[in-house]
C-alpha positions as CSV (number, residue, x, y, z in Angstrom):
1,M,109.5,83.3,113.5
2,R,107.3,80.2,113.5
3,I,108.8,76.7,113.1
4,G,107.1,73.4,112.7
5,I,108.4,70.1,113.9
6,L,107.4,66.5,112.9
7,T,108.6,63.0,113.4
8,S,108.4,60.4,110.6
9,G,109.1,56.7,110.2
10,G,109.6,54.3,113.1
11,D,109.7,55.2,116.7
12,C,113.0,55.4,118.5
13,P,114.2,56.3,122.0
14,G,115.4,59.9,122.1
15,I,112.7,61.5,119.8
16,N,111.0,63.3,122.6
17,A,114.3,64.5,124.0
18,T,115.1,65.9,120.5
19,I,111.6,67.6,120.3
20,R,112.4,69.1,123.7
21,G,115.8,70.3,122.6
22,V,114.5,72.0,119.6
23,C,111.5,73.6,121.2
24,K,113.0,74.7,124.5
25,T,115.9,76.3,122.5
26,A,113.5,77.9,120.1
27,I,111.1,79.3,122.7
28,H,113.6,80.4,125.5
29,H,116.7,81.4,123.5
30,Y,115.3,82.7,120.3
31,G,111.8,83.7,121.1
32,M,110.3,81.6,118.3
33,E,106.9,80.0,118.1
34,V,106.7,76.2,117.6
35,L,104.0,74.1,116.1
36,G,104.0,70.4,116.7
37,I,102.9,68.5,113.5
38,H,101.1,65.2,114.2
39,S,101.7,62.0,112.5
40,G,104.7,62.9,110.3
41,F,104.1,64.3,106.8
42,Q,100.5,63.2,107.1
43,G,100.0,66.0,109.7
44,L,101.1,68.5,107.0
45,L,98.6,67.0,104.5
46,D,95.9,67.3,107.1
47,K,97.0,70.6,108.8
48,D,96.9,68.6,112.1
49,V,99.1,70.7,114.4
50,E,99.3,72.0,118.0
51,V,101.1,74.9,119.5
52,F,103.9,73.8,121.8
53,T,104.4,75.7,125.1
54,D,107.0,75.3,127.8
55,K,104.4,73.4,129.9
56,S,103.7,70.9,127.1
57,L,107.4,70.0,126.9
58,S,107.6,68.9,130.5
59,G,108.5,65.2,131.1
60,L,109.8,64.5,127.6
61,L,113.5,64.0,128.2
62,N,113.2,60.4,129.5
63,Q,110.0,59.4,127.6
64,G,110.2,56.9,124.9
65,G,108.2,57.0,121.6
66,T,107.1,60.4,120.2
67,V,104.4,62.6,121.6
68,L,103.7,63.9,118.1
69,G,102.9,60.4,116.8
70,T,104.5,59.2,113.5
71,S,103.6,57.6,110.2
72,R,105.4,56.2,107.1
73,E,103.6,58.7,104.8
74,K,105.9,59.4,101.8
75,P,104.4,62.3,100.0
76,F,106.6,61.8,96.9
77,K,105.4,58.2,96.3
78,K,102.5,58.1,94.0
79,K,101.3,54.6,94.8
80,G,97.6,54.6,95.6
81,V,97.3,58.4,95.2
82,P,94.5,59.8,92.9
83,A,95.9,61.5,89.9
84,D,94.6,64.8,90.8
85,V,96.3,64.9,94.2
86,N,99.8,66.5,94.2
87,K,100.9,65.7,97.8
88,P,104.2,67.7,97.8
89,A,102.5,70.7,96.4
90,L,99.6,70.5,98.9
91,I,102.1,70.2,101.8
92,Q,103.9,73.2,100.5
93,Q,100.6,75.1,100.3
94,H,99.7,74.1,103.9
95,I,103.1,75.2,105.2
96,R,102.5,78.6,103.7
97,E,98.9,78.7,105.1
98,L,100.1,77.7,108.6
99,G,102.7,80.5,108.5
100,I,105.6,78.0,109.1
101,D,109.0,79.6,108.3
102,C,111.0,76.2,108.6
103,V,110.1,72.7,109.2
104,V,112.2,70.5,111.4
105,C,112.1,66.8,110.3
106,I,113.2,64.1,112.7
107,G,113.5,60.8,111.0
108,G,115.7,58.1,109.4
109,N,116.9,57.5,105.8
110,G,113.5,57.8,104.2
111,T,112.8,61.0,105.9
112,Q,116.2,62.5,105.0
113,K,115.4,61.7,101.3
114,T,112.0,63.3,101.6
115,A,113.4,66.3,103.3
116,A,116.0,66.7,100.6
117,K,113.3,66.8,98.0
118,F,111.3,69.4,99.8
119,A,114.5,71.5,100.2
120,A,115.0,71.3,96.5
121,M,111.5,72.7,96.0
122,G,112.4,75.7,98.0
123,V,110.9,74.6,101.4
124,N,112.9,75.7,104.4
125,I,113.9,72.4,106.0
126,V,116.3,71.3,108.8
127,S,116.6,67.6,109.6
128,V,117.8,65.5,112.6
129,P,118.9,61.9,111.9
130,K,116.9,59.3,113.9
131,T,117.4,55.5,113.8
132,I,118.5,52.7,116.1
133,D,120.3,51.1,113.0
134,N,122.9,53.9,112.9
135,D,122.9,53.6,109.2
136,I,122.4,57.3,108.2
137,W,125.3,58.5,106.1
138,G,127.2,61.5,107.3
139,T,127.0,61.2,111.1
140,D,129.0,58.9,113.3
141,F,126.1,58.2,115.5
142,S,122.3,58.9,115.5
143,F,120.3,58.9,118.6
144,G,118.5,55.7,119.5
145,F,121.4,53.5,118.5
146,D,123.1,53.6,122.0
147,T,119.8,52.6,123.7
148,A,119.3,49.7,121.3
149,V,122.8,48.4,121.8
150,T,122.4,48.7,125.5
151,I,119.1,46.7,125.4
152,A,120.7,44.1,123.1
153,T,123.9,43.8,125.2
154,D,121.8,43.2,128.4
155,A,119.9,40.5,126.6
156,I,123.2,38.8,125.4
157,D,124.6,39.1,129.0
158,R,121.5,37.3,130.4
159,L,121.8,34.5,127.7
160,H,125.4,33.7,128.9
161,S,124.1,32.2,132.1
162,T,121.5,30.0,130.4
163,A,123.9,28.9,127.6
164,S,126.5,27.9,130.3
165,S,124.1,26.1,132.6
166,H,122.7,23.9,129.8
167,K,125.9,23.7,127.6
168,R,123.9,25.2,124.7
169,V,124.5,27.3,121.7
170,M,122.4,30.4,122.0
171,V,121.5,32.4,118.9
172,I,120.2,35.9,119.4
173,E,118.7,38.0,116.6
174,V,118.9,41.8,116.7
175,M,117.6,44.5,114.4
176,G,119.4,45.5,111.2
177,H,118.1,44.8,107.7
178,K,121.0,46.2,105.7
179,A,123.4,47.5,108.3
180,G,124.8,45.4,111.1
181,W,125.8,48.0,113.6
182,I,123.6,46.9,116.4
183,A,124.9,43.3,116.0
184,L,128.5,44.4,115.8
185,Y,128.4,46.7,118.9
186,S,126.2,44.5,121.1
187,G,127.9,41.4,120.0
188,M,131.3,42.7,120.9
189,A,130.1,44.3,124.1
190,G,128.3,41.1,125.1
191,G,131.1,38.7,124.4
192,G,129.6,37.0,121.3
193,D,131.6,34.2,119.9
194,V,130.0,34.4,116.4
195,I,128.7,37.8,115.0
196,L,127.0,37.7,111.7
197,L,126.3,41.0,109.7
198,P,124.5,41.6,106.5
199,E,127.6,43.3,105.1
200,I,130.0,40.4,105.6
201,P,129.4,37.1,103.8
202,Y,129.6,34.0,106.0
203,K,130.0,30.3,105.6
204,L,128.3,27.7,107.9
205,E,131.4,25.6,108.1
206,N,133.3,28.5,109.6
207,I,130.6,28.8,112.3
208,R,130.7,25.1,113.0
209,E,134.5,25.2,113.3
210,T,134.4,28.1,115.7
211,I,131.9,26.4,117.9
212,M,133.7,23.0,117.9
213,N,137.0,24.6,118.6
214,R,135.5,26.2,121.6
215,I,134.4,22.8,122.9
216,K,137.9,21.5,122.3
217,R,139.2,24.3,124.5
218,G,136.9,23.4,127.3
219,K,134.1,25.9,126.5
220,P,131.0,23.9,126.0
221,Y,128.7,26.7,125.1
222,S,128.6,29.6,122.5
223,I,126.8,32.9,121.9
224,V,125.9,33.7,118.3
225,V,124.6,37.2,117.5
226,V,122.9,37.7,114.2
227,A,121.5,40.7,112.5
228,E,118.0,40.1,111.1
229,G,119.1,41.0,107.5
230,I,121.8,38.3,107.0
231,Q,121.4,36.0,104.1
232,T,119.2,32.9,104.7
233,D,117.4,30.4,102.7
234,G,114.6,32.9,102.2
235,N,112.1,30.8,104.1
236,R,113.3,31.1,107.7
237,R,114.2,34.3,109.7
238,A,117.8,34.8,110.6
239,A,117.9,33.4,114.1
240,E,115.8,30.3,113.2
241,F,117.9,29.6,110.1
242,I,121.3,29.9,111.9
243,A,120.1,27.9,115.0
244,Q,118.7,25.0,113.0
245,E,121.8,24.9,110.7
246,I,124.1,24.9,113.7
247,E,122.3,22.1,115.3
248,R,122.4,20.1,112.1
249,E,126.0,20.8,111.5
250,T,127.3,20.2,115.2
251,G,124.6,18.1,116.8
252,L,124.6,20.6,119.7
253,E,121.5,21.7,121.4
254,T,120.8,25.2,120.0
255,R,118.1,27.7,121.0
256,E,117.1,31.1,119.4
257,T,116.0,34.4,120.8
258,V,114.6,37.2,118.8
259,L,114.6,40.6,120.5
260,G,112.4,42.4,117.8
261,Y,110.8,45.7,118.8
262,I,112.0,45.6,122.3
263,Q,115.1,47.3,121.1
264,R,113.1,50.3,119.9
265,G,111.0,50.9,123.0
266,G,111.4,52.5,126.4
267,S,113.5,55.3,127.9
268,P,116.6,56.5,126.1
269,T,120.0,56.1,127.7
270,P,121.8,59.1,129.2
271,F,124.0,59.2,126.0
272,D,121.0,59.3,123.7
273,R,119.3,62.0,125.9
274,N,122.3,64.2,125.7
275,L,122.9,63.6,122.0
276,S,119.2,64.3,121.2
277,T,119.4,67.5,123.2
278,R,122.5,68.6,121.5
279,M,121.2,67.9,118.0
280,G,117.9,69.5,118.7
281,G,119.6,72.6,119.9
282,H,121.8,72.9,116.9
283,A,118.9,72.4,114.6
284,T,117.3,75.6,116.1
285,E,120.5,77.4,115.8
286,L,120.7,76.7,112.1
287,I,117.2,78.0,111.7
288,A,118.0,81.2,113.6
289,N,121.0,81.6,111.2
290,G,118.9,81.0,108.1
291,E,120.9,77.8,107.2
292,Y,118.3,75.6,105.7
293,G,118.5,72.3,103.7
294,R,120.9,70.7,106.2
295,M,121.0,67.6,108.4
296,I,122.5,67.7,111.9
297,T,125.6,65.4,112.4
298,L,127.9,64.1,115.1
299,V,131.5,63.8,113.9
300,G,133.9,62.8,116.6
301,S,132.6,64.8,119.6
302,E,131.4,67.8,117.6
303,I,127.8,68.6,116.5
304,S,127.7,70.0,113.0
305,S,125.6,69.7,109.8
306,I,125.9,68.7,106.2
307,P,123.7,69.5,103.1
308,L,120.7,67.2,102.8
309,E,121.6,66.4,99.1
310,E,124.8,64.8,100.3
311,V,122.8,62.4,102.6
312,A,119.8,61.4,100.5
313,G,119.9,57.8,99.1
314,K,123.1,56.8,101.0
315,L,123.7,54.2,103.7
316,K,126.4,53.9,106.2
317,L,127.4,50.3,106.4
318,V,129.8,48.2,108.4
319,T,133.1,47.4,106.5
320,E,135.7,44.7,107.0
321,E,138.1,47.4,108.0
322,H,136.1,48.7,111.0
323,D,138.2,48.6,114.1
324,L,135.7,46.4,116.1
325,V,135.6,43.8,113.2
326,V,139.5,43.9,113.0
327,Q,139.9,43.6,116.8
328,G,137.2,41.0,117.1
329,R,138.9,38.7,114.5
330,R,142.2,39.1,116.4
331,M,140.5,37.8,119.5
332,G,139.1,34.7,117.6
333,I,135.5,35.9,117.0
334,C,134.0,34.5,113.9
335,F,132.4,37.1,111.5
336,G,131.7,34.5,108.8
């Protein structure tokens, strides 16, 4: 049996560990042949592939990024495509010509949606969820999230000393356009005093009151953690908007820090390495059993899978009832 593997969308710590988990299991345990597909779905359009061997998989476990390269090619989007080019049909043709029996897609929400469409066309597909945002529906955690939270938490820890020394309010912006998981987990782990998420509306007066009450209690500095996707005036990015509004509302010196792509780079944490390895191995097991059209999941401590059609088009968002939000409010943390 010959399988192909691709990575699509943004880079993320743990992709290479997943590639390694899929390929080593396929080669050593099942005797399969593995083709690495370069640059996501663009590689299937160009038939740009390489044969993976055990030697080519060495050193991947702790390596960031993706050795296959990635792209945001979305073959089912017709924007900018000549009328005579049917990308999905061409990809399906190339899969047949390359002799690929199943494609493993490693990617985020957009990739899961694309994979579901190919599965509906009859292409044998197994997907692995990848995103630092942790917003893919159906899995408790996706690899990359723990690494991003660890990086963000370390940054928050470092801001405490500066904030305390200068008696400032420090605003740190982390990734998360629609889902505030990184802000929630890093904000709680890093001792944030205000944590703002896209899912939970906020009022500036509540933030002001939280910060001023801290001063009355003898705490002259505050840490504010914001997800990049919170509501602003539309002209300023999240950290800039919140920092300027806090300074205007309180008169306190306020500084902003934007982590940006630092959260997506570098070596994955041990948790993400192990999660990637487990998910990759299970993806190969599904292929060996002829179970296609499924996405790998982590539910509790168990690795399993669900049909791709259940995942496509859905987002997993933070709710007011999440235990970290509930506990945070009990501890006096402002969520808006």
